[in-house]
C-alpha positions as CSV (number, residue, x, y, z in Angstrom):
1,X,29.5,5.5,2.6
2,X,29.4,3.0,-0.2
3,X,28.0,-0.4,0.8
4,X,26.3,0.8,4.0
5,X,23.3,-1.2,2.9
6,X,22.9,-4.4,0.9
7,X,20.2,-2.8,-1.1
8,X,18.9,0.7,-1.5
9,X,15.6,1.5,-3.3
10,X,16.0,5.1,-4.3
11,X,13.5,7.8,-4.8
12,X,10.2,6.0,-4.6
13,X,7.0,7.4,-3.0
14,X,7.0,5.2,0.1
15,X,3.9,4.2,2.0
16,X,4.8,4.0,5.6
17,X,1.8,3.4,7.8
18,X,-0.1,6.7,7.9
19,X,2.2,8.7,5.5
20,X,3.4,8.8,1.9
21,X,6.7,10.5,1.2
22,X,9.5,10.3,-1.3
23,X,12.5,8.7,0.3
24,X,15.1,5.9,0.0
25,X,14.7,2.5,1.7
26,X,17.9,0.9,2.9
27,X,18.0,-2.8,3.5
28,X,20.5,-4.8,5.5
29,X,20.4,-8.6,6.2
30,X,16.8,-8.9,4.8
31,X,15.3,-6.2,7.0
32,X,14.6,-2.5,6.5
33,X,17.5,-0.7,8.2
34,X,17.0,2.9,7.2
35,X,14.4,5.2,5.8
36,X,15.9,8.5,4.6
37,X,17.7,10.3,1.7
38,X,20.9,9.9,-0.2
39,X,21.5,6.4,1.2
40,X,24.2,4.2,-0.3
41,X,24.4,0.5,-0.8
42,X,26.0,-2.4,-2.6
43,X,22.9,-2.5,-4.9
44,X,20.8,0.5,-5.8
45,X,17.5,0.3,-7.5
46,X,16.3,3.6,-9.1
47,X,12.6,3.9,-8.3
48,X,11.7,7.4,-9.2
49,X,8.1,7.7,-10.3
50,X,7.2,4.4,-8.6
51,X,5.3,3.7,-5.4
52,X,6.8,1.5,-2.7
53,X,4.2,-0.5,-0.9
54,X,4.6,-3.2,1.8
55,X,4.5,-6.7,0.2
56,X,0.9,-7.9,0.1
57,X,-0.4,-10.5,2.6
58,X,-3.1,-12.7,1.2
59,X,-4.5,-14.3,4.4
60,X,-7.2,-16.3,2.6
61,X,-6.0,-18.8,0.0
62,X,-6.6,-22.5,-0.7
63,X,-3.7,-24.5,-2.0
64,X,-3.3,-28.3,-2.4
65,X,-6.4,-28.7,-0.3
66,X,-8.6,-31.8,-0.4
67,X,-11.6,-31.1,-2.6
68,X,-13.5,-34.4,-2.9
69,X,-13.0,-37.7,-4.7
70,X,-11.4,-37.2,-8.1
71,X,-11.2,-33.4,-7.7
72,X,-7.9,-31.6,-7.7
73,X,-7.0,-28.1,-7.0
74,X,-5.1,-26.4,-9.8
75,X,-2.4,-24.9,-7.6
76,X,0.3,-26.4,-5.4
77,X,2.6,-24.2,-3.3
78,X,5.0,-23.6,-6.1
79,X,2.6,-22.3,-8.7
80,X,0.3,-20.4,-6.3
81,X,3.3,-18.6,-4.6
82,X,4.8,-17.8,-8.0
83,X,1.5,-16.2,-9.0
84,X,1.3,-14.4,-5.6
85,X,4.8,-12.9,-6.1
86,X,4.0,-11.7,-9.6
87,X,0.9,-10.0,-8.3
88,X,2.7,-8.2,-5.5
89,X,2.0,-10.6,-2.6
90,X,4.9,-11.7,-0.5
91,X,3.1,-13.7,2.2
92,X,0.3,-16.2,1.7
93,X,-1.8,-17.9,4.3
94,X,-3.5,-21.2,3.1
95,X,-5.5,-23.6,5.2
96,X,-4.7,-27.1,6.5
97,X,-7.7,-29.4,6.1
98,X,-7.4,-32.9,7.6
99,X,-8.6,-35.7,5.4
100,X,-10.8,-38.4,6.8
101,X,-9.8,-39.4,10.3
102,X,-6.3,-37.9,10.1
103,X,-5.6,-36.0,13.4
104,X,-5.1,-32.3,13.1
105,X,-1.4,-32.3,14.1
106,X,-0.5,-35.1,11.6
107,X,-2.4,-33.3,8.9
108,X,-0.4,-30.1,9.6
109,X,2.9,-32.0,9.4
110,X,1.9,-33.5,6.1
111,X,0.7,-30.1,4.7
112,X,3.8,-28.2,5.7
113,X,5.9,-30.8,3.9
114,X,4.2,-29.9,0.6
115,X,5.5,-26.3,0.9
116,X,9.1,-27.1,2.0
117,X,11.6,-25.9,-0.5
118,X,9.2,-25.0,-3.3
119,X,7.3,-21.9,-2.0
120,X,8.3,-18.5,-3.5
121,X,6.5,-16.5,-0.8
122,X,6.7,-16.6,3.0
123,X,3.7,-18.5,4.4
124,X,1.7,-19.0,7.5
125,X,-1.0,-21.7,7.8
126,X,-4.5,-21.5,9.3
127,X,-6.0,-24.6,10.7
128,X,-9.5,-25.9,9.7
129,X,-11.4,-27.4,12.6
130,X,-14.2,-29.7,11.5
131,X,-14.2,-32.1,14.4
132,X,-14.6,-31.5,18.1
133,X,-13.4,-34.8,19.5
134,X,-11.2,-35.0,22.6
135,X,-7.9,-35.3,20.7
136,X,-8.6,-32.3,18.5
137,X,-9.8,-29.9,21.2
138,X,-7.8,-31.2,24.1
139,X,-4.4,-32.0,22.4
140,X,-3.8,-31.1,18.8
141,X,-5.5,-27.7,18.5
142,X,-4.0,-26.3,21.8
143,X,-0.5,-27.6,20.8
144,X,-0.7,-26.2,17.3
145,X,-1.9,-22.8,18.6
146,X,1.0,-22.7,21.1
147,X,3.4,-23.6,18.3
148,X,2.6,-20.4,16.4
149,X,-0.3,-21.4,14.2
150,X,-2.5,-18.9,15.9
151,X,-5.7,-18.9,13.8
152,X,-8.2,-21.4,12.7
153,X,-11.4,-21.5,10.6
154,X,-14.7,-23.1,11.2
155,X,-17.5,-23.6,8.7
156,X,-21.3,-23.1,9.0
157,X,-21.8,-24.7,5.6
158,X,-20.7,-27.7,3.5
159,X,-21.5,-31.3,4.5
160,X,-18.7,-32.8,6.5
161,X,-17.3,-29.4,7.4
162,X,-20.1,-27.5,9.1
163,X,-20.2,-27.4,12.9
164,X,-23.2,-27.0,15.1
165,X,-23.5,-24.0,17.3
166,X,-22.5,-26.0,20.3
167,X,-19.4,-27.3,18.5
168,X,-18.5,-23.8,17.4
169,X,-18.7,-22.6,21.0
170,X,-16.5,-25.5,22.2
171,X,-13.9,-24.5,19.6
172,X,-14.2,-20.9,20.5
173,X,-13.5,-21.8,24.1
174,X,-10.1,-23.2,23.1
175,X,-9.4,-20.0,21.2
176,X,-10.2,-17.9,24.2
177,X,-7.8,-19.9,26.4
178,X,-5.0,-19.6,23.9
179,X,-5.5,-16.2,22.5
180,X,-6.2,-17.4,19.0
181,X,-8.2,-15.8,16.1
182,X,-11.4,-17.6,15.0
183,X,-12.3,-17.3,11.3
184,X,-15.9,-18.2,10.2
185,X,-17.4,-19.1,6.8
186,X,-20.9,-17.8,7.6
187,X,-23.6,-19.4,5.5
188,X,-26.6,-21.4,6.8
189,X,-26.2,-25.0,5.6
190,X,-29.7,-26.2,6.4
191,X,-31.2,-23.2,4.5
192,X,-29.0,-23.8,1.5
193,X,-29.9,-27.5,1.4
194,X,-33.6,-26.7,1.5
195,X,-33.2,-24.2,-1.4
196,X,-31.0,-26.6,-3.4
197,X,-33.5,-29.5,-3.1
198,X,-36.3,-27.2,-4.1
199,X,-34.3,-25.9,-7.1
200,X,-33.5,-29.4,-8.3
201,X,-37.1,-30.6,-8.0
202,X,-38.1,-27.8,-10.3
203,X,-35.3,-28.3,-12.9
204,X,-33.3,-25.2,-11.9
205,X,-29.9,-26.9,-12.2
206,X,-27.7,-24.4,-14.3
207,X,-24.7,-22.7,-12.7
208,X,-26.8,-19.6,-12.0
209,X,-28.7,-21.5,-9.3
210,X,-25.6,-21.9,-7.3
211,X,-26.2,-18.2,-6.6
212,X,-30.0,-18.3,-6.2
213,X,-29.8,-21.1,-3.6
214,X,-27.2,-19.2,-1.6
215,X,-29.1,-15.8,-1.3
216,X,-28.1,-12.9,0.9
217,X,-30.4,-14.1,3.7
218,X,-28.4,-17.3,4.3
219,X,-25.3,-15.3,4.8
220,X,-26.9,-12.6,6.9
221,X,-28.5,-15.1,9.3
222,X,-25.2,-17.0,9.7
223,X,-23.2,-13.8,10.3
224,X,-25.7,-12.8,13.1
225,X,-25.4,-16.2,14.6
226,X,-21.6,-16.3,14.4
227,X,-21.2,-12.9,16.0
228,X,-23.6,-13.9,18.7
229,X,-21.6,-17.0,19.5
230,X,-18.4,-15.0,19.6
231,X,-20.1,-12.6,22.0
232,X,-21.1,-15.5,24.3
233,X,-17.7,-17.1,24.1
234,X,-15.8,-13.8,24.5
235,X,-13.4,-14.2,21.5
236,X,-12.4,-12.1,18.6
237,X,-13.9,-13.2,15.3
238,X,-13.1,-12.7,11.6
239,X,-16.0,-13.1,9.2
240,X,-14.4,-14.1,5.9
241,X,-15.5,-13.2,2.4
242,X,-18.4,-10.8,3.3
243,X,-20.4,-10.3,0.1
244,X,-23.2,-7.9,0.9
245,X,-24.5,-5.0,2.9
246,X,-26.9,-7.0,5.1
247,X,-24.1,-9.1,6.4
248,X,-22.1,-6.0,7.0
249,X,-25.0,-4.5,8.9
250,X,-24.9,-7.5,11.3
251,X,-21.2,-6.9,11.8
252,X,-21.9,-3.3,12.6
253,X,-24.5,-4.3,15.2
254,X,-22.2,-6.8,16.8
255,X,-19.5,-4.1,17.1
256,X,-21.9,-1.8,18.7
257,X,-22.5,-4.4,21.4
258,X,-18.8,-4.5,22.0
259,X,-18.0,-7.8,20.2
260,X,-14.5,-7.8,18.5
261,X,-15.5,-8.6,15.0
262,X,-13.4,-8.1,11.9
263,X,-14.5,-8.3,8.3
264,X,-12.9,-9.5,5.1
265,X,-14.1,-9.0,1.5
266,X,-12.7,-10.1,-1.8
267,X,-12.4,-8.9,-5.5
268,X,-15.3,-11.0,-6.7
269,X,-17.8,-9.1,-4.5
270,X,-16.6,-5.7,-5.9
271,X,-16.4,-6.5,-9.6
272,X,-18.4,-9.7,-10.5
273,X,-22.2,-10.3,-10.2
274,X,-24.5,-13.3,-10.2
275,X,-25.1,-12.5,-13.9
276,X,-21.7,-13.9,-14.6
277,X,-23.0,-17.3,-13.5
278,X,-25.7,-17.0,-16.1
279,X,-23.4,-17.0,-19.1
280,X,-24.2,-19.3,-22.0
281,X,-23.5,-23.0,-21.9
282,X,-21.3,-24.1,-19.1
283,X,-19.3,-20.8,-18.9
284,X,-21.1,-19.8,-15.7
285,X,-19.2,-22.5,-13.8
286,X,-16.1,-20.4,-14.0
287,X,-17.7,-18.0,-11.5
288,X,-19.1,-20.6,-9.0
289,X,-17.8,-19.7,-5.5
290,X,-19.3,-19.3,-2.1
291,X,-20.7,-16.9,-1.1
292,X,-21.6,-16.2,-4.7
293,X,-21.2,-12.8,-6.4
294,X,-24.3,-10.7,-5.8
295,X,-25.6,-7.7,-7.8
296,X,-24.6,-4.1,-8.4
297,X,-26.4,-2.9,-5.3
298,X,-24.4,-5.3,-3.1
299,X,-21.2,-4.3,-4.9
300,X,-21.9,-0.7,-3.9
301,X,-22.6,-1.7,-0.3
302,X,-19.2,-3.5,-0.1
303,X,-17.4,-0.6,-1.7
304,X,-19.1,1.7,0.9
305,X,-17.9,-0.6,3.6
306,X,-14.3,-0.3,2.3
307,X,-14.5,3.5,2.0
308,X,-15.9,3.8,5.6
309,X,-13.2,1.6,7.0
310,X,-15.6,-1.2,8.0
311,X,-13.5,-3.9,6.3
312,X,-10.1,-4.6,7.8
313,X,-9.1,-7.2,5.2
314,X,-9.1,-7.6,1.5
315,X,-8.2,-11.2,0.5
316,X,-8.5,-13.2,-2.7
317,X,-10.1,-16.5,-1.4
318,X,-8.0,-18.0,-4.2
319,X,-9.5,-21.5,-4.7
320,X,-8.4,-22.6,-8.2
321,X,-9.8,-25.4,-10.4
322,X,-9.2,-26.0,-14.0
323,X,-12.2,-25.3,-16.2
324,X,-11.7,-27.8,-19.0
325,X,-10.9,-30.7,-16.7
326,X,-12.9,-33.6,-15.3
327,X,-10.9,-33.1,-12.1
328,X,-11.9,-29.5,-12.0
329,X,-15.0,-27.4,-12.9
330,X,-16.1,-30.0,-15.5
331,X,-16.4,-32.7,-12.9
332,X,-18.7,-35.7,-13.4
333,X,-22.3,-34.5,-12.9
334,X,-21.3,-30.8,-13.0
335,X,-23.2,-30.1,-16.3
336,X,-26.3,-31.9,-14.9
337,X,-26.4,-29.8,-11.7
338,X,-24.7,-26.8,-10.1
339,X,-24.5,-28.9,-6.9
340,X,-21.6,-30.9,-8.5
341,X,-19.5,-27.9,-9.7
342,X,-16.3,-27.6,-7.6
343,X,-16.6,-24.4,-5.6
344,X,-14.0,-21.7,-6.0
345,X,-12.2,-19.3,-8.3
346,X,-8.6,-18.2,-8.9
347,X,-7.5,-14.7,-7.9
348,X,-4.2,-14.7,-6.0
349,X,-2.3,-12.8,-8.7
350,X,-5.0,-10.3,-9.7
351,X,-6.2,-9.3,-6.1
352,X,-3.9,-6.3,-5.6
353,X,-4.1,-4.8,-9.1
354,X,-7.9,-4.9,-9.0
355,X,-8.0,-3.0,-5.7
356,X,-5.3,-0.6,-6.7
357,X,-7.1,0.2,-10.0
358,X,-10.6,0.3,-8.8
359,X,-9.8,1.6,-5.3
360,X,-6.8,3.9,-5.4
361,X,-6.9,5.0,-9.0
362,X,-10.7,5.1,-8.9
363,X,-10.5,7.6,-6.0
364,X,-12.3,5.4,-3.4
365,X,-9.3,4.8,-1.1
366,X,-5.9,6.3,-0.3
367,X,-2.6,4.6,-0.7
368,X,-2.4,4.3,3.1
369,X,-5.8,2.5,3.2
370,X,-4.7,0.2,0.4
371,X,-1.6,-0.8,2.4
372,X,-3.7,-1.5,5.5
373,X,-6.3,-3.6,3.6
374,X,-3.8,-5.6,1.7
375,X,-1.0,-6.0,4.2
376,X,-0.9,-4.2,7.5
377,X,-4.2,-5.4,9.0
378,X,-3.5,-9.0,7.9
379,X,-0.2,-8.8,9.9
380,X,-1.9,-7.4,12.9
381,X,-4.8,-9.7,13.1
382,X,-2.8,-12.9,12.3
383,X,0.3,-12.2,14.4
384,X,2.8,-11.6,11.6
385,X,5.1,-9.4,13.7
386,X,7.7,-8.5,11.1
387,X,5.4,-8.2,8.1
388,X,2.9,-5.8,6.6
389,X,4.6,-2.4,6.9
390,X,7.6,-0.4,5.5
391,X,9.3,0.5,8.8
392,X,12.7,0.1,10.3
393,X,13.1,-3.4,11.6
394,X,10.5,-5.0,9.5
395,X,11.2,-7.6,6.9
396,X,12.1,-5.9,3.6
397,X,9.1,-7.2,1.7
398,X,8.6,-4.4,-0.7
399,X,6.7,-4.0,-4.0
400,X,7.3,-1.3,-6.5
401,X,4.2,-0.2,-8.3
402,X,3.9,1.8,-11.6
403,X,0.7,3.8,-10.9
404,X,0.2,4.7,-14.5
405,X,0.7,1.3,-16.1
406,X,-2.3,0.2,-18.1
407,X,-2.8,-3.5,-18.4
408,X,-5.6,-5.9,-19.5
409,X,-5.9,-9.0,-17.4
410,X,-5.3,-12.0,-19.6
411,X,-5.0,-15.7,-18.6
412,X,-2.0,-16.0,-20.9
413,X,-0.1,-13.6,-18.7
414,X,-0.8,-15.1,-15.3
415,X,1.2,-17.7,-13.4
416,X,-1.4,-19.7,-11.5
417,X,-2.3,-23.3,-12.3
418,X,-5.8,-22.7,-13.4
419,X,-6.6,-22.5,-17.1
420,X,-8.8,-19.3,-16.9
421,X,-9.3,-16.1,-15.0
422,X,-12.7,-14.7,-14.0
423,X,-11.3,-11.3,-14.9
424,X,-10.4,-12.0,-18.5
425,X,-10.4,-8.7,-20.4
426,X,-10.6,-6.6,-17.2
427,X,-8.9,-3.2,-17.7
428,X,-6.4,-2.2,-15.0
429,X,-4.5,1.0,-14.2
430,X,-1.5,0.5,-11.8
431,X,0.6,-2.7,-11.8
432,X,3.4,-4.1,-9.6
433,X,6.7,-4.0,-11.5
434,X,9.1,-5.4,-8.9
435,X,8.8,-7.5,-5.8
436,X,11.4,-8.0,-3.1
437,X,11.1,-10.7,-0.5
438,X,13.3,-10.0,2.5
439,X,15.4,-7.7,0.3
440,X,15.9,-10.1,-2.6
441,X,14.4,-9.3,-6.0
442,X,12.0,-12.1,-6.8
443,X,9.9,-10.5,-9.6
444,X,10.7,-7.9,-12.2
445,X,8.4,-6.7,-15.0
446,X,5.9,-9.5,-14.5
447,X,8.2,-12.4,-14.4
448,X,10.1,-14.3,-11.6
449,X,13.8,-13.4,-11.5
450,X,14.9,-17.0,-11.3
451,X,15.9,-16.8,-7.6
452,X,15.5,-20.2,-5.9
453,X,12.3,-20.5,-3.9
454,X,13.0,-19.1,-0.5
455,X,9.7,-18.9,1.2
456,X,9.8,-19.5,5.0
457,X,7.2,-20.9,7.3
458,X,6.1,-18.1,9.7
459,X,5.4,-19.1,13.3
460,X,3.0,-16.4,14.4
461,X,2.3,-14.4,17.6
462,X,-1.2,-13.8,19.1
463,X,-3.4,-11.5,17.1
464,X,-3.4,-7.9,17.9
465,X,-7.1,-7.0,17.9
466,X,-6.5,-3.3,18.8
467,X,-4.6,-1.1,16.4
């Protein structure tokens, strides 16, 4: 009968878990109510020839995060979430990093206030643990985990952030007691500092040497150590932004020992190389991120890992800075040494089109695998119980894709706060043409619809580490 649903998306090829079939999607009160044929509703969207995929979940983004004296990230919650929505992502997961001596709980309260009322996408927040004092481990972290912020990140690199092995074990013990997911940035800080000092002594200070001083070996060693610590502590572990085959080998070995280890990779490790950091003048600074892009052989190793199902997660590691800005990439001292270049690249809006084009259209992965890598597995591993799938009862976070649309990535067309994209001129086949957040159209044809920002904070369940 007419009006049985608030919204009907009619005739799309719908990706529902392990199947792809042409059907209608009926939405009621923000959730998927019916999957079937000849559905009726108050609003009907004709979607013949399009693909309906679950709204993307980008579980690794940096927004409004402290970045050092005088350095400012290019995105706040408003701009980053607008870019996410336009790129087919409906849930974002940034990180709360306490500044100075601010307690973790107070830092979270202040961080959440930045998102309130301005975020276009739903959002969950990971914690960053860089201190192991009694208040952090005994009070703040347990309370925040119990309050539904069920994942946190620890670093093995960066002065002021890196934890020792004992500190990591102490933090992992809290995760074990509370059923939380531990995320690790795995690079060996002492080895990097040794290589940086050596490079600067010999005059190798250009952006390229950000990459040469963070070689595969420093990531491989740290991944081995992180997985060993997780094995000792008895906790699940996600290794974020895996960039090479040797690190993936360590993950395979840990899994063979029975350790619950999950792996994430990002567009930069599939499409960029260290040669991009060697561009003329200061242009290479645009590509400075950690771990750095590698070479064609490591790209192939990462693609092979995606094809074999060894990566669960595909995230952007969106960490935007403006290029032509003294508060961004062109910070004081950045042209004198790679050490002073702010670390990170933008990618929240281009993540999904790159994987769709290079992965699905390129014949490397199926639509079902695309949905798992970009949404379903993120929901499972980070406790997003109503997200990541087109299924009855789930939130109606749905993205319609035109699989034949041909686009060229241009900074002028993007919505993030950065003034460049590392993928300028990159040719894409397949692009999102409409995004629905809980059944409301928030993007059409590459532009926000003008709907008021309606993103909600997501209090999350425990991770599900078994499919």
